[in-house]
C-alpha positions, 0 to 999 in steps of 0.5 A: 290220709292224714295224721294228728299234729305231733303224732309219730307215724309208725309202721302200725299206723301205715298198716292200720290205715290200709287194713294190713299187717305190720309184717306186710307193711314192713316187707312192702317198704323193703320191697320184699319179693313175697309182696306183689308190686301193686301192694308195695307201691300202694303201701309206699304212696300212703307211707309218704302221705302220712309222713312215715320215716324209718325208725333210725334208732332201731335201725342203728342198733341192728346194723351198727350204722349211724346213717350219718356222715361228718364234714369236717370244716376249717374256719379261717377267721373268728366270727364270720362264716365262710360263704363259698362252702355253703354250696359244697355243704348243700350238694353233699347233704342233698345227695346223702339225704337222698339215701337215707343219711344225715350230714352233720357239719363239724367246725374246726375253730382256729385253735382247735387241733385238725387231728383231734377234731377228726380223732373225737369224731371218730371215737364218739362213733356218731357217723359212718363216714367223714369229708375233710377239706384242706389236706396237706402233704402228709396229712395226719388226719388221713394217716389216722383214719387209714390206721382206724379204718373209718371210711373217708374221702377228701377234697384235695391229695396228700402225697401220702404212698398210701392210696385214699378216696379223694376229689381234686382239682388239677391245680398245677395246671391251673396255675400254669395256665394263669402264668401263660395267660398273664405272660401273654398279655404282657405282663413281664413279672406277675405275682402269684398269691397262693393260700397257706403253703401248708395246704397241697393245693397251694404247693400245686399252684406254685409248681404249676406256675413255675412250670409255665415260667421255666418253659419260656426260660424265665426265672420267678424271683421268690418275691413274686410269690406270695402266701396269704390265708384265703380270706377277704382281710388277707387279701386286702392286706396283701395288696396293700403290702405289694402296692408299697413294695412292688410298685411296678407290679401290673398283675396277679393271680390270686388263687381265692376268690375270697382273697381276691375280693379283698385284694380288690379293695386293697388296690383301691385303698393303695390308689391302684385300680384293677382293670386300668393299672393292675390285672387280675386273675382269681379261682374259686367254687362259685360265680362270685368274681362274675359280680366284682367290681369289675368282674374278674377272669376266674377258673370256675368249678361248682362247689355244689357239684364237688359236694356231691361227688365227695358224697358219692365217693363217701358213700361208696367208700362206706360200702366197701369199695376199693379206695383206688376207684374212688379218686378223681381230678376235676377240670376248671373252667376258665371263664374269661372276663378280660380282666388279665388285660389292662385297659388304659 
């Protein structure tokens, strides 16, 4: 079986190739009970060989569905791609493609209003569901999506009373464990370098960090917690500023692998060296810290797996499942490169 280049394969194309009626082919592709299993398998095999694809335009008109989802991604810096989210996009797209859905990436630029970005997608009617990231405690986007009834899932939690689909990491426990590791390694007052405090997960890191100190009857001075955008440039500037203002500091938990990459460069700029006079732990969804110099201990989760889980939850939300069943906390794995311990 073959077709001419550029020729669109329709139900009639498949029917003609097999000597069957268009109705029989259509019912076979839908696995209708009136068609025997042998015919169904034959029709599916030949349709695949010919490159048949359903006419989504017609399906959309009949069902009112677009068979597309949107992933809203904030871009934290102009002119640079956030490479750590690429595998998340791949995981979500692969899952949805297998179920007949297209995935649209909706960039949210620095100057964009986050709520307006989401509202535009909903009002355009271009997707059946939305994935949003970087949630805030009282997230206006979540409030809006709940109000209009658009299926959605968030990577990250909110502090809203209304239940909504979400997948998140246990950031509070990660913050607490990072503090314990650095304190156990002999660092008297390690630093927390957290993402912007507008985001829920950053505040969770802080709560866990303070809890670990409180368990040991220790106080955390305000100048030992720093907030910065999760980019290499900001990580670099933060490291240089800390080296100048807090030269006695010997360790930090940099809660972003991209910021940690810049932090390493900033330490070198200031004449400090990770592993010999400064200890570091980081956090993220890729294996990048394995390749840093030196490699960094990290709290790791798979961005690809998170993307798949987000897509699975969104697919179920589109199908009308109860939001209460669509919430999950993922545990991070600690990858120990001993970078929390100084080797003098």
